[in-house]
Phi, psi and omega in degrees: 000142179296139179291118182220166169264181185295336180260029174063040172266133184264132173276109185243165177228144176281114180271341179199140171232133176225120176275100187276334173222181178286356181236341187242125174247142179249127183242132173252134186239148173221164176290141180303320184273005177081000181281161180297140174281153177304141182292159178220159177253160178303134182098352183285159176225167174230153170280138171246121182272093182290321177204165183309323181252017183226096182241129181234153181253134179224138181288147173277131189249000179263176183290133173306138184097352177294156183289328183240190176247144177233133180238139169249119188237124177277131174280088190274116180295341179266007182284168178270014173120341184296306183292323179297319181290322178297314179298324184281332192246336185267120176230174176303128182097346179292143175261146181207146176264137179227160177272168175288152183297140173231149184231105173255010185223059188289152179261130177270108183284354181267359180296146176298319183207149180234129173258114180254119184235118179243129176253118181060228182292349175295357176290339190301309179291335179293329178295314178299320178296318180297320177298317181295317180293319178298316181297329181270000180071030183268159179276131179197163170231144178242114181252125184242115180254130180210161180297322180198168178299324182291342180263359185260125177268167174068009190301310183300318179297314182296318179294321180291317187276329190240352170048236184291347177285346180267130176235126183259138180230102180255132182302326184273008181263003176094175185298326183297335181269357185292140176295136180236085182301322179297315179296320179298318182290323178296322183277347185285145177291160176302140180090009178287141173248140180247133177236136180221142176213142180161195176303150186302319179296322177295314180295318179299318180296313181298313182296318179297316180294320182290000000 
């Protein structure tokens, strides 16, 4: 059984840390006692207990069914301290308490086609969704919007795993690379579902355009 407290908090350890950009670190977690972590579905997140009064939520970015949990965390200068403290304190071997996975952003596997749109660090839940759709043989596109290639994490993995289903949109690549939500929706087959995650202004723009 996974090591937990009475309120279902998991005692976890960082098994790997990789700083993929100057702002984004990727953390892989496992249970301290080596037992399997609770399963999760695409779109799920976990609480990370940074300090007793500092709890933050981060999306799981690895494939559902994976043995551990993976988080991609932006060191946000505008944060209230959670991401800055995680970047400063969590290294391989660090222990941290996390909550069991919860999913307020479920993926509908019955959709004809799925448009997955991630802005910046909002790509993290989209990666898990893309893995789930790929494993099920479903039709989907994964659109990743970032300021530049140097600010985008997970690129090598996404290109390897999703190939032509991945479309990159970098702000510094000019107008031709700009995301066009209206065009995507016009071209999408009937029964398409759209999922978006990212900064609030980005999500509002995509939803308004769509």
